[in-house]
MDAnalysis code that builds the backbone (N, CA, C; Angstrom):
import MDAnalysis as mda
import numpy as np

u = mda.Universe.empty(327, n_residues=109, atom_resindex=np.repeat(np.arange(109), 3), trajectory=True)
u.add_TopologyAttr("name", ["N", "CA", "C"] * 109)
u.add_TopologyAttr("resid", np.arange(1, 110))
u.add_TopologyAttr("resname", ["MET", "ASN", "PHE", "GLY", "LEU", "ILE", "LEU", "ILE", "ALA", "ILE", "ILE", "ALA", "GLY", "LEU", "VAL", "LEU", "TRP", "LEU", "TYR", "ALA", "ASP", "PHE", "THR", "LEU", "GLY", "ARG", "LYS", "ASN", "HIS", "LEU", "ALA", "ASN", "ALA", "LYS", "THR", "ASN", "THR", "LEU", "PRO", "VAL", "ARG", "GLU", "SER", "ASN", "LEU", "ALA", "ILE", "PHE", "ALA", "GLU", "GLY", "PRO", "GLU", "LEU", "PHE", "ASP", "ASP", "LEU", "PHE", "SER", "GLU", "LEU", "LYS", "ASN", "ALA", "ARG", "GLN", "HIS", "ILE", "HIS", "ILE", "LEU", "PHE", "TYR", "ILE", "VAL", "GLN", "ASP", "ASP", "LYS", "ILE", "SER", "GLN", "GLU", "PHE", "LEU", "THR", "ILE", "LEU", "LYS", "GLU", "LYS", "VAL", "LYS", "ALA", "GLY", "VAL", "GLU", "VAL", "ARG", "LEU", "MET", "VAL", "ASP", "TRP", "VAL", "GLY", "SER", "GLY"])
u.atoms.positions = np.array([
    [-20.524, 56.157, -19.743],
    [-20.577, 55.199, -20.817],
    [-19.169, 54.738, -21.208],
    [-18.225, 55.639, -21.273],
    [-16.852, 55.262, -21.578],
    [-16.272, 54.353, -20.494],
    [-16.677, 54.629, -19.240],
    [-16.194, 53.807, -18.134],
    [-16.667, 52.351, -18.284],
    [-17.906, 52.160, -18.714],
    [-18.452, 50.822, -18.920],
    [-17.714, 50.074, -20.014],
    [-17.403, 50.743, -21.104],
    [-16.665, 50.101, -22.196],
    [-15.243, 49.755, -21.773],
    [-14.631, 50.648, -21.016],
    [-13.268, 50.384, -20.529],
    [-13.273, 49.183, -19.586],
    [-14.271, 49.119, -18.710],
    [-14.378, 47.993, -17.771],
    [-14.591, 46.679, -18.517],
    [-15.447, 46.673, -19.516],
    [-15.682, 45.465, -20.320],
    [-14.412, 45.070, -21.057],
    [-13.687, 46.042, -21.586],
    [-12.438, 45.750, -22.293],
    [-11.407, 45.156, -21.336],
    [-11.334, 45.690, -20.126],
    [-10.381, 45.160, -19.135],
    [-10.753, 43.731, -18.754],
    [-12.026, 43.480, -18.508],
    [-12.471, 42.124, -18.149],
    [-12.216, 41.159, -19.299],
    [-12.524, 41.577, -20.527],
    [-12.280, 40.717, -21.688],
    [-10.786, 40.444, -21.842],
    [-9.967, 41.466, -21.620],
    [-8.517, 41.289, -21.697],
    [-8.017, 40.311, -20.645],
    [-8.543, 40.408, -19.417],
    [-8.158, 39.480, -18.353],
    [-8.571, 38.047, -18.683],
    [-9.769, 37.878, -19.215],
    [-10.240, 36.541, -19.580],
    [-9.353, 35.951, -20.669],
    [-9.035, 36.742, -21.688],
    [-8.156, 36.262, -22.761],
    [-6.762, 35.931, -22.227],
    [-6.257, 36.789, -21.340],
    [-4.937, 36.557, -20.770],
    [-4.919, 35.266, -19.941],
    [-5.944, 35.054, -19.104],
    [-6.023, 33.830, -18.300],
    [-6.152, 32.591, -19.187],
    [-6.957, 32.687, -20.233],
    [-7.113, 31.555, -21.145],
    [-5.788, 31.235, -21.836],
    [-5.109, 32.260, -22.329],
    [-3.825, 32.048, -23.008],
    [-2.791, 31.498, -22.035],
    [-2.776, 32.034, -20.815],
    [-1.825, 31.569, -19.804],
    [-2.068, 30.100, -19.478],
    [-3.318, 29.732, -19.281],
    [-3.649, 28.347, -18.971],
    [-3.284, 27.428, -20.133],
    [-3.671, 27.807, -21.342],
    [-3.429, 26.965, -22.514],
    [-1.940, 26.798, -22.780],
    [-1.206, 27.889, -22.785],
    [0.229, 27.808, -23.056],
    [0.978, 27.128, -21.909],
    [0.555, 27.394, -20.678],
    [1.185, 26.740, -19.528],
    [0.973, 25.240, -19.548],
    [-0.231, 24.814, -19.886],
    [-0.517, 23.378, -19.963],
    [0.292, 22.733, -21.081],
    [0.364, 23.406, -22.214],
    [1.129, 22.884, -23.349],
    [2.605, 22.748, -22.974],
    [3.148, 23.747, -22.297],
    [4.537, 23.712, -21.858],
    [4.759, 22.602, -20.831],
    [3.831, 22.470, -19.915],
    [3.954, 21.430, -18.887],
    [3.954, 20.036, -19.515],
    [3.026, 19.789, -20.423],
    [2.950, 18.473, -21.056],
    [4.189, 18.186, -21.899],
    [4.766, 19.216, -22.498],
    [5.963, 19.015, -23.312],
    [7.176, 18.686, -22.446],
    [7.219, 19.222, -21.236],
    [8.388, 19.041, -20.370],
    [8.171, 18.025, -19.253],
    [7.000, 17.459, -19.170],
    [6.700, 16.526, -18.085],
    [7.496, 15.241, -18.262],
    [8.005, 14.760, -17.160],
    [8.731, 13.495, -17.174],
    [7.725, 12.358, -17.070],
    [7.981, 11.321, -17.818],
    [7.121, 10.147, -17.696],
    [7.711, 9.254, -16.615],
    [6.903, 8.925, -15.669],
    [7.345, 8.067, -14.573],
    [7.113, 6.616, -14.943],
    [8.139, 5.831, -14.768],
    [7.985, 4.395, -14.946],
    [8.087, 3.761, -13.570],
    [7.113, 2.990, -13.240],
    [7.084, 2.340, -11.940],
    [7.863, 1.035, -12.002],
    [8.526, 0.683, -10.921],
    [9.269, -0.576, -10.926],
    [8.312, -1.766, -10.997],
    [8.756, -2.782, -11.661],
    [7.965, -4.000, -11.786],
    [8.429, -4.960, -10.699],
    [7.482, -5.409, -9.912],
    [7.819, -6.348, -8.845],
    [7.329, -7.729, -9.232],
    [8.160, -8.679, -8.982],
    [7.763, -10.057, -9.215],
    [7.488, -10.690, -7.863],
    [6.289, -11.167, -7.701],
    [5.935, -11.792, -6.436],
    [4.814, -12.790, -6.668],
    [4.590, -13.578, -5.664],
    [3.499, -14.545, -5.707],
    [2.356, -13.997, -4.873],
    [1.191, -14.037, -5.423],
    [0.013, -13.557, -4.721],
    [-1.012, -14.673, -4.703],
    [-1.493, -14.968, -3.519],
    [-2.525, -15.992, -3.389],
    [-3.696, -15.382, -2.626],
    [-4.876, -15.614, -3.126],
    [-6.086, -15.129, -2.469],
    [-6.820, -16.338, -1.910],
    [-7.121, -16.262, -0.627],
    [-7.778, -17.376, 0.043],
    [-9.203, -16.988, 0.390],
    [-10.140, -17.816, -0.015],
    [-11.549, -17.559, 0.273],
    [-11.990, -18.265, 1.551],
    [-11.233, -19.236, 1.976],
    [-11.590, -20.022, 3.157],
    [-10.440, -20.014, 4.161],
    [-10.771, -19.983, 5.434],
    [-9.771, -19.967, 6.494],
    [-8.871, -21.188, 6.529],
    [-9.419, -22.409, 6.408],
    [-8.554, -23.589, 6.474],
    [-7.460, -23.592, 5.401],
    [-7.791, -23.150, 4.194],
    [-6.779, -23.085, 3.132],
    [-5.682, -22.089, 3.501],
    [-6.088, -20.960, 4.055],
    [-5.129, -19.932, 4.458],
    [-4.173, -20.472, 5.511],
    [-4.711, -21.080, 6.552],
    [-3.850, -21.546, 7.638],
    [-2.990, -22.729, 7.214],
    [-3.502, -23.596, 6.352],
    [-2.666, -24.685, 5.834],
    [-1.462, -24.124, 5.088],
    [-1.703, -23.133, 4.240],
    [-0.608, -22.526, 3.482],
    [0.339, -21.761, 4.403],
    [-0.214, -21.000, 5.343],
    [0.613, -20.233, 6.276],
    [1.502, -21.159, 7.098],
    [0.928, -22.204, 7.644],
    [1.711, -23.125, 8.471],
    [2.772, -23.837, 7.641],
    [2.448, -24.158, 6.411],
    [3.428, -24.779, 5.523],
    [4.599, -23.827, 5.266],
    [4.288, -22.566, 4.995],
    [5.345, -21.572, 4.764],
    [6.198, -21.381, 6.019],
    [5.558, -21.335, 7.174],
    [6.308, -21.176, 8.419],
    [7.236, -22.365, 8.655],
    [6.742, -23.555, 8.396],
    [7.561, -24.755, 8.602],
    [8.744, -24.806, 7.643],
    [8.614, -24.185, 6.477],
    [9.697, -24.191, 5.486],
    [10.680, -23.037, 5.665],
    [10.429, -22.148, 6.616],
    [11.327, -21.008, 6.828],
    [12.693, -21.499, 7.284],
    [13.746, -20.905, 6.728],
    [15.108, -21.335, 7.047],
    [15.904, -20.280, 7.810],
    [15.667, -18.992, 7.526],
    [16.486, -17.944, 8.133],
    [15.720, -17.098, 9.139],
    [14.562, -16.611, 8.741],
    [13.822, -15.732, 9.652],
    [12.332, -15.753, 9.338],
    [11.561, -15.394, 10.367],
    [10.110, -15.236, 10.246],
    [9.772, -13.907, 10.911],
    [9.185, -13.010, 10.154],
    [8.704, -11.735, 10.681],
    [7.209, -11.707, 10.395],
    [6.398, -11.673, 11.431],
    [4.960, -11.802, 11.218],
    [4.200, -10.889, 12.175],
    [3.109, -10.335, 11.675],
    [2.256, -9.437, 12.445],
    [0.846, -10.002, 12.450],
    [0.271, -10.105, 13.634],
    [-1.101, -10.578, 13.761],
    [-1.891, -9.618, 14.628],
    [-3.139, -9.446, 14.269],
    [-4.024, -8.600, 15.061],
    [-4.640, -9.407, 16.204],
    [-5.026, -10.631, 15.914],
    [-5.691, -11.439, 16.934],
    [-4.982, -12.784, 17.067],
    [-4.509, -13.070, 18.266],
    [-4.005, -14.393, 18.629],
    [-4.677, -14.728, 19.948],
    [-5.498, -15.767, 19.922],
    [-6.223, -16.135, 21.131],
    [-5.850, -17.550, 21.544],
    [-6.426, -17.988, 22.629],
    [-6.152, -19.326, 23.137],
    [-7.116, -20.306, 22.474],
    [-6.840, -20.596, 21.198],
    [-7.662, -21.555, 20.467],
    [-6.745, -22.528, 19.732],
    [-7.333, -23.482, 19.043],
    [-6.569, -24.544, 18.386],
    [-5.603, -23.984, 17.338],
    [-6.074, -23.082, 16.505],
    [-5.228, -22.542, 15.432],
    [-4.077, -21.729, 16.014],
    [-4.368, -20.895, 16.995],
    [-3.314, -20.084, 17.609],
    [-2.285, -20.955, 18.313],
    [-2.736, -22.015, 18.971],
    [-1.801, -22.921, 19.645],
    [-0.883, -23.609, 18.633],
    [-1.456, -24.044, 17.516],
    [-0.637, -24.667, 16.471],
    [0.349, -23.647, 15.896],
    [-0.119, -22.430, 15.682],
    [0.716, -21.346, 15.167],
    [1.896, -21.083, 16.105],
    [1.613, -20.935, 17.390],
    [2.676, -20.654, 18.359],
    [3.621, -21.840, 18.526],
    [3.100, -23.047, 18.420],
    [3.949, -24.241, 18.504],
    [4.944, -24.275, 17.346],
    [4.476, -23.956, 16.157],
    [5.373, -23.918, 14.993],
    [6.451, -22.866, 15.198],
    [6.062, -21.695, 15.691],
    [7.053, -20.640, 15.924],
    [8.081, -21.064, 16.965],
    [7.643, -21.723, 18.028],
    [8.577, -22.203, 19.058],
    [9.552, -23.224, 18.474],
    [9.044, -24.113, 17.631],
    [9.909, -25.114, 17.001],
    [10.949, -24.446, 16.103],
    [10.539, -23.403, 15.399],
    [11.473, -22.712, 14.510],
    [12.547, -21.983, 15.314],
    [12.176, -21.423, 16.469],
    [13.171, -20.774, 17.332],
    [14.186, -21.804, 17.804],
    [13.706, -22.970, 18.219],
    [14.609, -24.038, 18.668],
    [15.521, -24.507, 17.541],
    [15.046, -24.394, 16.292],
    [15.842, -24.812, 15.136],
    [16.818, -23.717, 14.693],
    [16.819, -22.574, 15.385],
    [17.772, -21.516, 15.063],
    [17.259, -20.464, 14.091],
    [15.981, -20.491, 13.802],
    [15.395, -19.494, 12.904],
    [15.044, -18.253, 13.730],
    [15.411, -17.080, 13.213],
    [15.046, -15.833, 13.888],
    [13.545, -15.614, 13.714],
    [12.826, -15.488, 14.824],
    [11.375, -15.311, 14.779],
    [11.022, -14.004, 15.467],
    [10.284, -13.180, 14.755],
    [9.763, -11.936, 15.322],
    [8.259, -11.938, 15.130],
    [7.543, -11.871, 16.229],
    [6.080, -11.875, 16.203],
    [5.583, -10.601, 16.857],
    [4.763, -9.866, 16.140],
    [4.136, -8.672, 16.701],
    [2.638, -8.934, 16.770],
    [2.079, -8.742, 17.969],
    [0.665, -9.009, 18.196],
    [0.028, -7.765, 18.792],
    [-1.133, -7.412, 18.294],
    [-1.881, -6.283, 18.841],
    [-2.562, -6.741, 20.120],
    [-2.202, -6.151, 21.238],
    [-2.752, -6.597, 22.516],
    [-4.223, -6.237, 22.663],
    [-4.714, -5.265, 21.895],
    [-6.127, -4.910, 21.979],
    [-6.978, -6.001, 21.339],
    [-6.537, -6.513, 20.181],
    [-7.314, -7.520, 19.469],
    [-7.150, -8.913, 20.024],
    [-6.075, -9.145, 20.754],
    [-5.816, -10.478, 21.295],
    [-6.258, -10.518, 22.748],
    [-6.867, -11.602, 23.103],
    [-7.372, -11.666, 24.474],
    [-6.810, -12.792, 25.258],
])
């Protein structure tokens, strides 16, 4: 019988100790935690719901490039849009603009 009471007292003591440790540790952590401030970026974001609007804007931006063009595409095929895209890039190279194009060979046929 004494063994049972001692065991209950030990378990109760452990539970109280864990509760106090958690509570005081959390309180200490919150008091010393650094608040992170994220940098604010200023940029233009445009969402396109239709393909023609996207390509009109993309081609316009490419034509206005003055120093460099770095672009990644998953699919470039032998179609009208891709031909126009590649023609613009070739013209920009001839105009002295640095052009870097990365194409995924799996998606492009």
